Every structure is written in C-alpha cells, then in structure tokens.
C-alpha positions in Angstrom: 93.6 43.0 7.4 95.1 46.4 7.0 92.3 47.4 9.5 93.6 44.7 12.0 97.1 46.0 11.4 96.2 49.3 12.2 94.5 48.5 15.4 97.7 46.4 16.3 100.0 49.1 15.6 97.4 51.9 17.7 97.6 49.2 20.4 101.2 48.7 20.8 101.4 52.5 20.5 99.3 53.2 23.3 100.8 50.5 25.7 104.4 51.6 25.5 103.1 55.3 26.0 101.6 54.0 29.0 104.5 52.1 30.6 106.5 55.2 29.9 104.5 57.5 31.5 104.4 55.1 34.8 108.5 54.6 34.7 108.5 58.5 34.6 106.1 59.0 37.4 107.8 56.3 39.5 111.4 58.2 39.0 109.3 61.1 40.4 107.9 59.7 43.2 111.4 58.2 44.2 113.0 61.3 44.0 110.8 63.0 46.3 111.0 60.8 48.8 114.8 60.7 48.4 114.7 64.4 49.2 115.7 65.3 45.2 112.6 67.4 44.2 113.4 68.5 40.4 112.9 72.2 39.4 110.0 73.7 38.5 109.0 76.8 37.1 108.2 78.3 40.2 111.7 77.5 42.0 113.7 77.2 38.5 117.4 78.4 39.6 116.0 80.3 42.8 116.7 79.5 46.0 115.4 80.3 49.6 116.8 83.4 51.2 118.0 82.3 54.9 117.7 85.6 56.1 114.1 85.9 55.8 113.6 83.7 58.7 116.0 85.6 60.9 114.2 88.9 60.0 110.7 87.3 60.7 112.5 86.0 63.9 113.7 89.6 64.9 110.3 91.3 64.1 108.5 88.6 66.3 110.7 89.6 69.2 111.1 92.7 69.0 106.8 93.0 69.4 107.0 90.6 72.0 105.9 92.1 75.6 108.4 90.6 78.1 107.9 92.2 82.2 111.3 91.3 83.2 111.7 90.8 87.1 115.0 89.8 89.6 114.7 89.1 93.3 118.5 89.1 95.1 120.0 89.2 98.3 123.7 90.1 98.5 126.0 89.7 101.1 128.4 92.4 101.2 131.4 94.2 103.4 129.6 97.6 103.6 125.8 98.2 103.3 126.3 101.7 102.7 129.3 101.7 100.2 127.5 99.0 98.3 123.7 101.2 98.4 126.0 104.0 96.8 127.6 102.2 94.2 123.8 100.7 93.5 122.4 104.0 93.0 125.1 105.0 90.8 124.7 102.5 88.4 121.0 102.5 88.3 121.5 106.6 87.5 124.1 105.7 84.3 122.2 103.7 83.0 118.8 105.6 82.9 117.5 104.2 85.9 116.3 105.1 89.8 116.1 103.4 92.9 113.0 103.6 95.1 111.5 101.9 98.3 114.7 101.9 100.7 113.9 100.2 104.1 117.1 100.3 106.1 117.2 97.9 109.6 120.0 98.1 112.0 120.5 95.4 114.8 122.9 93.7 117.3 123.6 91.0 114.4 123.3 92.6 111.1 122.8 96.0 108.8 120.1 95.5 106.4 118.9 97.4 103.5 116.1 96.9 101.0 115.6 98.6 97.8 114.0 98.5 94.1 115.5 99.4 91.2 113.8 100.5 87.9 115.6 100.0 84.7 114.8 100.0 81.0 114.7 96.9 79.9 117.1 96.5 77.3 119.6 97.2 80.3 118.3 94.5 82.5 120.7 92.0 82.3 123.7 94.2 82.4 122.6 96.1 85.3 121.3 92.8 87.2 125.3 91.6 86.6 127.1 95.1 87.7 125.0 94.2 90.7 126.1 91.0 91.7 129.7 92.0 91.1 129.5 94.2 94.2 128.6 91.2 96.4 131.0 89.1 98.5 128.6 86.4 98.3 125.5 85.6 96.4 122.7 84.2 98.6 119.8 84.5 96.2 119.5 85.1 92.8 115.6 84.8 91.3 115.0 86.3 87.8 111.5 85.7 86.4 110.0 86.7 82.8 106.1 87.0 81.8 104.9 87.4 78.3 102.5 89.8 78.1 101.8 90.4 74.6 98.9 88.1 74.3 97.2 90.5 77.1 98.5 93.4 75.6 97.2 92.4 72.3 93.7 91.6 73.0 93.5 95.2 74.9 94.3 96.9 72.3 91.7 95.1 69.8 88.8 95.6 72.4 89.7 99.2 73.1 90.0 99.8 69.3 86.7 97.7 69.0 85.0 99.9 72.0 85.9 103.2 70.7 84.4 102.6 67.4 81.1 101.4 69.1 81.3 104.5 71.0 82.1 106.6 67.8 78.7 105.3 66.7 76.7 106.0 69.9 78.0 109.7 69.7 77.0 109.6 66.0 73.2 108.1 67.0 72.6 110.6 70.1 73.8 114.0 68.0 72.3 113.0 64.7 69.4 110.4 65.3 68.0 110.3 69.6 65.1 112.3 68.8 63.2 111.1 72.0 64.0 111.8 75.8 64.4 108.2 76.3 66.6 107.8 73.3 68.7 110.1 74.5 69.0 108.7 78.2 69.6 105.1 76.7 72.2 106.5 74.7 74.0 108.7 77.2 73.7 105.8 79.3 75.7 103.7 77.2 77.9 106.1 76.4 79.0 106.0 80.1 79.8 102.4 80.4 82.0 102.2 77.4 83.8 105.9 78.6 84.6 103.2 81.6 85.2 100.4 79.9 87.6 102.3 77.9 89.4 104.3 80.8 89.9 101.0 82.4 91.5 99.2 79.3 93.6 102.4 78.9 95.2 102.1 82.1 95.7 98.7 81.9 97.5 99.3 78.6 99.6 102.0 80.2 100.3 99.5 83.0 101.9 96.9 81.6 103.9 99.2 79.0 105.5 100.6 82.3 106.3 97.2 83.6 107.7 96.3 80.0 109.6 99.4 79.7 111.2 99.5 83.1 112.4 96.1 84.7 112.1 95.8 88.3 115.1 94.4 90.2 114.7 94.1 94.1 117.8 94.2 96.4 118.5 93.1 99.6 121.8 93.8 100.8 123.0 92.6 104.7 126.4 92.6 106.7 127.5 91.2 109.4 128.6 92.9 112.7 130.1 92.0 115.9 127.8 90.7 118.3 127.7 93.3 121.5 125.7 92.4 124.3 123.6 95.2 126.2 124.9 95.8 129.6 122.6 95.3 132.6 123.2 98.5 134.3 125.2 101.6 133.7 127.4 103.5 135.7 127.6 107.3 135.3 131.3 108.5 135.7 132.2 112.0 137.8 132.4 114.0 134.4 129.0 112.8 133.7 127.8 114.1 137.0 129.4 117.0 137.3 128.1 118.1 133.2 124.2 116.7 135.1 124.9 118.6 138.0 125.7 122.0 135.9 122.6 121.9 133.9 120.7 120.9 136.8 121.7 124.3 138.5 121.1 126.3 135.4 117.6 125.3 135.3 117.2 125.8 139.1 118.1 129.5 138.5 115.8 129.4 135.2 112.9 128.0 137.5 113.6 130.9 140.2 113.5 133.5 137.8 110.3 132.3 136.3 108.7 132.0 139.8 110.0 135.6 140.7 108.0 137.0 137.3 105.0 134.9 138.4 104.9 136.4 142.0 105.9 140.1 141.3 102.8 142.0 142.7 103.0 139.6 145.9 106.8 140.9 146.2 105.8 144.9 145.4 102.9 144.8 147.8 105.1 143.2 150.4 107.7 145.2 150.1 105.1 148.5 150.0 104.3 147.2 153.5 107.7 146.8 155.2 108.6 150.5 153.9 105.7 151.8 155.4 105.7 150.0 158.4 109.1 151.0 158.6 108.2 155.1 158.2 105.5 155.0 160.7 108.1 153.5 163.3 110.5 156.3 162.5 107.5 158.9 162.7 106.6 157.8 166.2 110.0 158.0 167.3 
C-alpha cells in the first residue's frame, strides 16, 4: 500500500516537472520569435559597440585600391586663360598637366590635356575645373576597383620570392653536379622574370591608384572668316619687295665679282699692257 502511494507521488512530481519545463521552453521560443532574447552570461548587461562597424568599414575602404578617371569637354570663353587656370589648379593640389595638344582652325580653338592629381583631391580638382566652363558638354567619371588583382599580385610575389630563396639555397649548398647547377640557374632565371613582371605591375597599379587622371578638352568658338580667293599687294608692300630685291641683286653682283676676280685681274693686266705697247710705238 505504501509502495503504491509512493509511486503515485513520484509519477505526479515528474509529470508536473515536465509540464513546467515544457512551458518554460515554449516561453523562450516565443521570446526569441518576438525578438526579446533573454540575457545570458555572455551578454549580461553588455551592449554591442555601434562604432565597431564604422571602424571596420573605414579600414576596409582604406585598404581598397581604386583607380579614378574622368573625361570632360568644356566650352570656355578663352582657351588660353582657362588652360593657365587649370595649370594653377593642378599645381596647387600637388598635381601636374601632361600630353597637351592645341589645335586652331576657322571655326574653333581647342586644347586637350591630361591632369594628374592625388586621388584624395580628385573630386575637388574636378569640381574646380568644371567651374571654369561656360558650358559642360561631357563629364564622364569612372572608377575601377583593382584591390583583388593587387592582393593577388602581392600574394604571388611573396610566394615566388620564397621559392626563389629556396632555389638560391639549393644552388649554394645542394647542387653538386653541372646538371643540377644549370637546372637551378634556369629555374632562378624564370622566377626572376616573373618576379620583375609582378613588381612592375604592382608599381603600375600603385601609380594609377595614387594619381587620378582627368582628361580635359577645352574649346572656344571663333567668328568664321572665309579665306580670300586672291591677294592684292599694296604699293608699300611692293616697294619693300623692290628694296629687298635690289639689295639681293647687289649681293649677287659682289659675289660674282669675287668668283671671277682672277679673270678681271688678267683682263686689267692685258689692257694696261696693250696701252703701254701702243704708247711705246708712238
């Protein structure tokens, strides 16, 4: 009898405990679904730092290798003065102008040049150059992310340098026969070429990233002047040409005399001798 009572009490306790655990589990699920996550020992009274994501994002942006380019075509009042202003702007931001090409015809005057400026001043320089224009015909801005290529080149370069170091060690310590030496030297030659190519590409990308490129085309319209079919010289122009022609004739005569002076000298001698003979006979 006592055993049955004890079994009943134990069964009731287990049943009540199971119901309580089930209700607690359901409450926790409902809290998670509603977004009310209870505090744990790991997050007890501790909230996430909102500035952590900002710092991480800034670090990511700082590590990006982006090439920035722009192509612009502006109508200006004076190509010469605007070009001078553009040169001053580029110089003031530690940049420079290259590849200048000036053209002039019956309809317009144009000047095309390239501005190279540090990437951090790219937007500001472009804005100041745009302010010089009377009319913006073209303004095309592009950017290219070369971070993946840059990191890949660095990784490959590091690996090749390590392999080259191992071949150097083999050549110094382990290569005993002529065949081994030649084989190691050939591997080193190929690796050196690949290393130099990777280093050159890295330098090129670094230059493109560090200095942004702005291609600028300036033009100004001019009043059309039709070329005359014929030209009529004035009296003054003809007189000046006559004076110049006469002086040239004098020069030609003097030069001719200098060339034939032996003949002149011989002719004068013959004339003087003939007169002397004639005077003697008389």
